[in-house]
C-alpha atoms as one frame of an Amber mdcrd trajectory, in Angstrom:
protein
 -24.051 -52.838 -62.450 -25.256 -56.394 -62.691 -26.460 -57.489 -60.288 -27.658
 -54.180 -58.959 -26.018 -53.243 -55.606 -28.137 -53.338 -52.462 -26.524 -50.179
 -51.131 -23.838 -47.573 -51.790 -21.621 -46.514 -48.885 -20.194 -43.117 -49.772
 -18.115 -40.373 -48.236 -20.350 -37.840 -46.581 -18.502 -35.061 -48.408 -20.120
 -36.389 -51.643 -23.831 -35.951 -50.718 -24.846 -35.939 -54.424 -24.446 -39.706
 -54.396 -27.762 -39.930 -52.569 -29.487 -38.400 -55.660 -27.894 -41.126 -57.776
 -29.168 -43.879 -55.432 -32.704 -42.481 -55.571 -32.763 -42.993 -59.338 -32.509
 -46.779 -58.717 -35.272 -48.153 -56.477 -34.021 -50.594 -53.926 -30.500 -49.133
 -53.606 -29.963 -47.834 -50.159 -27.790 -44.771 -49.496 -25.344 -45.013 -46.538
 -23.381 -41.822 -45.855 -20.096 -42.553 -44.064 -18.882 -39.739 -41.759 -15.108
 -39.725 -41.003 -15.497 -36.975 -38.304 -16.574 -37.789 -34.814 -20.252 -37.426
 -33.806 -19.530 -34.398 -31.607 -18.098 -32.520 -34.596 -21.030 -33.623 -36.784
 -23.461 -32.422 -34.159 -21.733 -28.986 -33.923 -22.045 -28.493 -37.674 -25.719
 -29.504 -37.590 -26.423 -26.984 -34.855 -24.599 -24.212 -36.754 -26.575 -24.939
 -39.975 -29.765 -24.790 -37.928 -28.785 -21.329 -36.804 -28.414 -22.252 -33.164
 -25.128 -20.285 -32.960 -23.343 -17.883 -35.318 -19.876 -17.087 -36.572 -17.484
 -15.337 -34.168 -19.573 -16.476 -31.208 -17.340 -17.068 -28.187 -19.770 -18.863
 -25.890 -21.709 -21.758 -27.381 -24.039 -24.046 -25.322 -25.420 -27.086 -27.163
 -27.256 -30.175 -26.121 -25.196 -33.180 -24.817 -21.994 -31.180 -24.917 -19.787
 -29.133 -22.592 -19.875 -25.289 -23.007 -17.732 -24.421 -25.995 -15.531 -21.314
 -26.545 -14.937 -19.960 -30.018 -11.441 -21.530 -29.897 -13.154 -24.947 -29.360
 -15.235 -24.805 -32.479 -14.260 -26.195 -35.966 -12.272 -23.283 -37.388 -14.630
 -22.838 -40.372 -17.620 -22.326 -37.988 -15.887 -19.601 -36.154 -14.747 -17.823
 -39.327 -16.063 -19.294 -42.559 -13.744 -17.148 -44.689 -10.620 -18.872 -43.430
 -11.111 -21.197 -46.376 -14.465 -20.721 -48.043 -14.264 -23.791 -50.372 -13.571
 -26.155 -47.426 -16.277 -24.496 -45.317 -18.791 -25.209 -48.166 -17.544 -28.729
 -48.699 -17.699 -29.659 -45.012 -21.161 -28.103 -44.521 -22.341 -29.869 -47.639
 -22.166 -33.167 -45.755 -25.426 -32.302 -44.067 -27.548 -30.916 -46.918 -29.705
 -34.020 -47.332 -29.297 -35.637 -43.960 -33.019 -36.145 -43.503 -33.181 -38.458
 -46.487 -30.263 -40.885 -46.110 -31.017 -44.465 -45.249 -27.942 -44.972 -42.961
 -25.757 -42.573 -41.032 -22.442 -44.477 -40.517 -19.709 -42.962 -38.254 -16.115
 -43.825 -37.656 -16.443 -43.874 -33.885 -17.651 -46.174 -31.107 -20.561 -45.761
 -28.666 -18.584 -45.607 -25.395 -16.460 -42.734 -26.741 -19.395 -40.352 -27.318
 -22.209 -41.548 -25.154 -24.194 -38.338 -24.687 -24.032 -36.871 -28.191 -24.687
 -40.239 -29.885 -27.853 -40.605 -27.746 -28.950 -37.105 -28.795 -28.374 -37.907
 -32.530 -30.036 -41.320 -32.419 -33.323 -39.637 -31.675 -33.186 -37.901 -35.056
 -31.181 -39.943 -37.570 -30.374 -43.673 -38.295 -26.878 -43.277 -36.777 -24.663
 -46.287 -36.375 -21.106 -46.207 -35.066 -18.954 -48.758 -36.985 -15.479 -47.834
 -35.671 -12.794 -47.486 -34.793 -11.813 -48.229 -38.386  -8.225 -49.343 -37.804
  -6.609 -52.616 -38.896  -7.916 -55.712 -37.096  -4.522 -56.839 -35.689  -4.511
 -53.847 -33.365  -8.020 -54.473 -32.014 -10.023 -57.728 -32.270  -7.371 -59.679
 -34.290 -10.137 -61.586 -36.127  -8.685 -60.740 -39.578  -5.314 -62.440 -39.799
  -2.717 -60.323 -41.563  -4.802 -57.138 -41.418  -1.961 -54.928 -40.124  -2.170
 -51.732 -42.166  -4.471 -49.654 -44.316  -2.851 -50.716 -47.568  -2.257 -47.205
 -48.695   0.032 -44.305 -47.584   0.791 -40.858 -48.926   4.452 -41.271 -48.023
   6.997 -44.063 -47.591   7.403 -44.812 -43.834  10.900 -45.448 -42.397   9.682
 -48.576 -40.716  12.922 -50.285 -39.693  14.607 -47.093 -38.622  11.722 -46.131
 -36.359  11.224 -49.560 -34.821  14.867 -50.281 -34.275  15.327 -46.947 -32.578
  12.249 -47.483 -30.386  13.546 -50.932 -29.429  16.588 -49.226 -27.863  14.492
 -47.044 -25.499  13.067 -47.703 -22.177   9.360 -48.438 -21.539   7.228 -45.302
 -21.781  10.117 -42.963 -22.251   9.453 -41.608 -25.773   7.324 -38.623 -26.911
   6.014 -39.347 -30.432   5.257 -36.169 -32.416   3.398 -36.092 -35.733   1.187
 -33.264 -37.062  -0.197 -35.365 -39.941   0.253 -35.361 -43.672  -1.034 -31.758
 -44.414  -0.223 -29.525 -41.442   2.497 -26.887 -42.056   4.064 -25.148 -39.089
   5.362 -21.614 -39.500   9.115 -21.204 -39.248   9.024 -19.682 -35.765   6.639
 -22.332 -34.487   8.822 -25.114 -35.808  11.809 -23.654 -34.009   9.756 -23.401
 -30.808   8.651 -27.004 -31.001  12.226 -28.129 -31.686  13.549 -26.151 -28.671
  10.906 -27.638 -26.340  11.593 -31.178 -27.432  15.327 -30.683 -26.941  14.665
 -29.319 -23.429  12.217 -31.900 -22.113  14.865 -34.460 -21.213  12.772 -37.225
 -22.748  13.506 -39.193 -25.891  11.455 -38.211 -28.899  10.406 -39.487 -32.306
   9.383 -36.552 -34.564   7.811 -36.885 -38.018   9.006 -33.933 -40.070   8.099
 -34.204 -43.748  10.975 -33.662 -46.230   9.720 -30.235 -47.393   9.536 -29.107
 -43.747  13.092 -30.035 -42.699  14.622 -26.723 -43.789  12.678 -25.081 -40.945
  14.644 -27.031 -38.318  17.441 -25.110 -36.494  20.881 -25.633 -38.022  22.790
 -28.631 -36.636  19.688 -29.664 -34.681  19.838 -33.320 -35.732  23.554 -33.509
 -34.643  22.750 -31.790 -31.297  19.935 -34.103 -30.258  22.045 -37.182 -30.816
  20.543 -40.538 -29.879  17.874 -38.871 -27.696  15.834 -37.897 -30.737  14.948
 -39.392 -34.083  13.550 -37.309 -36.913  11.992 -39.135 -39.833  10.087 -38.083
 -43.016   7.186 -40.429 -42.169   6.549 -43.203 -39.691   4.532 -46.426 -39.529
   2.203 -44.757 -37.042   0.206 -47.706 -35.797   3.355 -49.703 -35.123   4.905
 -46.717 -33.408   1.832 -46.126 -31.113   1.707 -49.785 -30.232   5.356 -49.818
 -29.178   6.042 -50.203 -25.451   8.543 -47.296 -25.404   5.925 -44.711 -26.358
   4.952 -42.463 -23.458   2.655 -39.975 -25.213   1.584 -38.731 -28.658   1.834
 -35.028 -29.484  -0.684 -34.632 -32.256  -2.556 -32.108 -34.446  -5.771 -33.874
 -33.283  -6.879 -35.196 -36.635  -9.634 -37.746 -35.933  -7.790 -40.755 -37.445
  -4.751 -40.107 -35.241  -6.983 -39.758 -32.144  -8.743 -43.051 -32.839  -5.430
 -44.807 -33.444  -4.042 -43.469 -30.107  -7.184 -44.286 -28.117  -7.361 -47.756
 -29.589  -3.848 -48.344 -28.342  -4.138 -46.632 -24.960  -1.714 -43.791 -25.623
  -1.957 -40.409 -23.738  -2.228 -37.348 -25.885  -0.824 -33.849 -26.089  -3.091
 -31.904 -28.438  -1.793 -29.080 -30.634  -4.717 -28.364 -32.966  -4.586 -26.011
 -35.928  -7.310 -26.547 -38.508 -10.793 -27.834 -39.370 -12.295 -30.068 -36.631
  -9.010 -30.282 -34.726  -9.819 -27.715 -31.999 -13.105 -29.514 -31.161 -11.342
 -32.892 -30.999  -8.694 -31.381 -28.626 -11.417 -29.927 -26.420 -12.953 -33.318
 -25.956  -9.601 -34.984 -25.444  -8.838 -32.773 -22.449 -12.216 -31.880 -20.875
 -14.558 -34.701 -21.696 -12.613 -37.924 -22.345  -9.697 -36.777 -20.083  -7.080
 -38.712 -22.051  -4.702 -35.837 -22.639  -3.939 -32.211 -22.422  -4.288 -29.401
 -24.965  -1.628 -26.721 -25.469  -2.820 -23.116 -25.013  -1.891 -20.878 -27.946
  -1.687 -17.076 -27.638  -3.947 -14.685 -29.468  -1.875 -15.105 -32.627  -2.129
 -18.911 -32.527   1.467 -19.327 -31.453   2.436 -21.971 -28.843   5.457 -21.168
 -26.699   8.210 -23.568 -25.656   7.132 -23.146 -22.029   3.576 -24.177 -22.817
   4.728 -27.315 -24.625   7.011 -28.237 -21.726   4.116 -27.807 -19.291   1.814
 -30.114 -21.281   4.494 -32.743 -21.878   5.381 -32.718 -18.206   1.719 -33.335
 -17.205   1.520 -36.526 -19.251   5.104 -37.785 -18.854   6.354 -36.995 -15.388
   6.003 -39.900 -12.952   4.931 -37.617 -10.132   2.181 -35.986 -12.046  -1.366
 -36.753 -10.669  -2.844 -35.742 -13.997  -0.655 -38.351 -15.723  -2.222 -41.137
 -13.637  -5.722 -40.071 -14.451  -4.949 -39.593 -18.172  -3.340 -43.034 -18.458
  -6.088 -44.700 -16.572  -8.749 -43.196 -18.876  -6.718 -44.039 -21.999  -6.410
 -47.643 -21.060 -10.174 -47.797 -20.279 -11.042 -46.357 -23.750  -8.580 -48.822
 -25.333 -10.588 -51.727 -23.821 -13.872 -50.163 -25.035 -12.432 -49.798 -28.559
 -11.448 -53.458 -28.603 -14.840 -54.540 -27.272 -16.707 -52.402 -29.847 -15.349
 -54.350 -32.804 -14.996 -57.717 -31.108 -17.685 -60.281 -31.896 -20.900 -59.124
 -30.350 -19.564 -55.610 -29.629 -21.641 -52.509 -30.385 -19.838 -51.547 -33.651
 -19.705 -55.285 -34.684 -23.463 -55.528 -34.164 -24.149 -52.271 -36.009 -22.277
 -53.588 -39.033 -24.200 -56.871 -38.897 -27.490 -54.969 -38.595 -26.553 -52.781
 -41.568 -25.774 -55.799 -43.728 -28.900 -57.563 -42.626 -31.133 -54.627 -43.513
 -29.733 -54.162 -46.988 -29.829 -57.862 -47.851 -33.445 -58.549 -46.932
């Protein structure tokens, strides 16, 4: 390129880009990690041999004790999906040589683990990376990511939410990739029907056949099932009471940035670790407990939803208080002079010297 770039910011899952940068003196390599720092640290400890596969009690610096069920699934059993295990571990192969270690997180969210990592790598939190109009509002018109895998049913979702009372709706979305088994789908459907709360459930078109027959007719106006939703607009809506999520990092950041309580139902990759921190460290939600086969019962879902939705629940009060506190921290991080804002400015200043 002419002129030559000052730096290349690249997805951490493409570590070979560092080698390309090194062929061109003066081009800095900035690896961008889209997992949280806690998950990054767990992978680093694993690759250093500080715990092994199928280990059920893991004690690491700057973290709570972890069970095997709290670990990223590939680190408990690497053969679940060997290619993804290798891809994810590959993020850390040349960590000692990168110029910048950028993370989609913010300092107040992961205080202890970030302090531990800062002693070893040039780590800078630059998140939460969500559109400006939901945080600092400094970029007029920055309301969405500009890309989506599916077409969201925007008007249908927002019109329906407008008809519901403040904090009365459970929002359920397990992301763009998660696939529930038939019996698990039926169990989730039964639990939502039984809660007594309104619910907005994202069920992708290919998954709809797993719903019980006549389910949509039976739930009536109390439930809305859509193929895809405008998630940020939904989470920002006053009628949302909690978010039942697969615990993907982007979804968690969106919820925390908007002060929404969480019900975690993790399944894959880093999701169990994210769910562990939601419940036991950040205390902004609860995590469903699956049985030994990974199945979550209707009763367990009802328990968790009750803890975050029922007015009389003491846990609900604590969760909502913590969620609102983290929302303010998220806004402050990217506001002018906030930690993430300063980290971005420092990064730019260093590469443009």
